[in-house]
N, C-alpha and C positions, 0 to 999 in steps of 0.2 A: 680274403677271397669273397667275391660277390656271390650272394645267394641266388642271383638271377642267371648265373652262368649255366649254360646247358652243355650236356655231353651226349654226342651221338656215337654209339659203338657200332662198328661194322665188322662182321665176322669174315673169316676166310673160307677156303675150300675145306671140305670134309667136316664142316661144323655148321652151326646155325646160331641164331641170336641167344639161345639158352646157354651157350658156352661161357657167357659173362655172368652167370648166376651168382658166383662168389664175389665178383667185383662190384656189381651194381649196389648191393646194400652198403658197402663201405663208402662209396661215393655219395649215396643218398644221405648217409649219416653226417656227411660234411656239408649238407645243404645244397648239393648239386641236383639239378633236374636231369635225369638220365633216361635216355631212350636207346633201344637197340634195333637196328635195321634187320630185316629178314630179306636178304638178297637171293635171287634165283640161281646164281652161279651158271647162267646160260650163255652169257657173253659179257665182255667188259662194258660194252655200251648199255646193255640191259641193267647191269648191276649199278653202274653210275647213275642211270635214270631213276632207279628205285631210291637210291641214297639222296639224290637231289630232291625228289619229291618229299622225302622226310624232312630234309633241311628246310624246305619251303613251308613246313608246318610249324617250325620252331621260331618264335619271336626272340630276339636278343642274341647276344654273343654265344657262340657254340664252339666247343672243342670237338673236333672230328677225329675219331680214333679208328685205326684199321689194323687188324691182325692178319699177317701173312698176305695172301692174295687181296684181302681187304685193304692193304696198303696201296695197291694199284688202283683200287676203287676210289679211295679218298683222294688220291693224287689227281684224279680226274674230276671227282664231284666237288672238291673244294675250290677248283679254279673258277674265279669270278663270283663265287657265292659270298654275298655281302655280310652274312652273319657268321661266317667261319673266322674265328679269332686265332686258332692254332691247330696244328696237325700233330697227332701222336701215332707213331708207328710202333706196333708191338711185334717185334721180329717180322716187320712188314716189308713189302716190295715198294721201294720208292723209285718207281720207273722214271726215266727221262723220256722226252718226246721221241716217238717212233720205236721205243723199246717195248718188249713183251716179256712175260715170264719165260717163254720159250727161248727167246734170244739171250736173255741173261743166264739161263741154265746151261747154255752151251759155252759160256766163257770160262768155266772152270771145271774141275773134276766133279762128277756126279756125287751128290750127298748120299750118305749111307741109307737114309730113309727113302730115297727116291726109288730104290730097288723094290719097295713094297707097293709102288703105284702101278696100276695097269688099266688099260682101256676095256670098255665093254663093246658090244656090237652096235651101240646107239650113239657113239661119239662122246661118251663121258668117261672120266678118269675116277677110279676108286682106289682106296688103300685096302690091301689084303687084310681081312679081319683078324687073322691069326697073328699078323705082324703089326697091327695098329698100335698096341701098347708100346713096343720098343721104338717104333718109327716116329710116332706122333706125340705121345704123352707118357714118356718113360718114367717120370717122377710122379705120375698120378697113381692112384690105387688100381688094383686089378679090376675092381668093380667099375670104377669110373671109366677106365679104358674100354671095358666090355660094352658099357652103355654107349659111349661115344662111337665105337666101331659099329654097333648095331644101328644107330640112327644117323650115321655119317651121310652128308649131303654131297653128292659127287660134283666134280668140276667139269664143265663142258670143255672139250678140246678147243673149241672156238674161243673160250675165255682164256685158256692157257696161251693161245697164239695171238690174242688181241693186242694191238699196238696202242700205246698210250698217246694221248694228245699232250698239249702243253701242261707241264706239271705245276700243281698248286704250290709245291714246296719252294718254288723260285720266288714267290712273293709273300709267303706266310711263315711265321716262326714255327719251327718243327722240333719235335722231340723224338727220341728213338730208344726203345728198350731192347738192348742186345742180349740175346739168350745164348749163353756160352756153351750149353750142352745140347743145342738144337741139332737134330739129325736130319731135318728137312731143308733148312736154309743154312748153309755153312756160316759159322760166325765171321770168317773173313769177308764173305759176301755182304753180310749185314753191316760190317764195319765200313766197307767201301761205299755202300748206299748212304749210310748215316753221315759219313764225312763229306760226300758229294753234296748232300743237302744242307750242310752246315748245321746239322741238328745237334741239340743238346742231348748227350748220350748218358744213359744209365745202363748198368749191366746186372744180370742176375744169372746164377748158375741154374738154368732151367732148360727143360725140354722145349719143343716147339709150341707147347700149350701152357704158357706160364700162368694163365688164368685159373688153372686147376690147383697146382701146388704152391703157387706164389702170387695169389690174388692181391696180397697187400702191396707187393712191389709194382704190380700193374696199376693198381689204384693210385699209388703214390705218384707215379710219373704223370698220370692224367691230372691229378690234383695240382701238381706243380705247373702244368701247362695252363691250368685254369686260373692261377693266381694273377 
């Protein structure tokens, strides 16, 4: 593994860059230069733009990682970015052109966790704090879930409905960590997206937030992509 390889982590909805706190030290211990984006979750275009700006600050080959909605972000941000060497989806949305989270969510039965999501009066989606533990991070501790619920960063409805442009995964090697106990993105939907991308797949018996209870598995697939 090259010690000059960079990793840019992109969080998803209802989280922020600190969600990677257990993963970052593992990757750094392997000699990787790790950064985490803080995306606004206001629109797919805004979030791609922030991620692209961060990519522009990183010299050398970079593994671009996206969790959940962050998968849709890296799908756009990685397109045409010369320094992106690989994509890693952590139970992430690998959208195809003209797809959105909204359109994909209508293709199958609603996930169990989606019942905990609701809009506010300002155009943002939140997870009910009382149901955050079971819906988002069931294998995390009660304290971890309570903190994540308290600091959750809402997703704009505009981002949920935003359509993807040409996907980076059609031209870049991709990896996918499938979380088999995910209550937010059904495992079959994860499998469909991973297969369509031609991604190298690893599985973990994890909730939607594998970086909490399964940080080693998350770090492992990122390190594999960096080799």
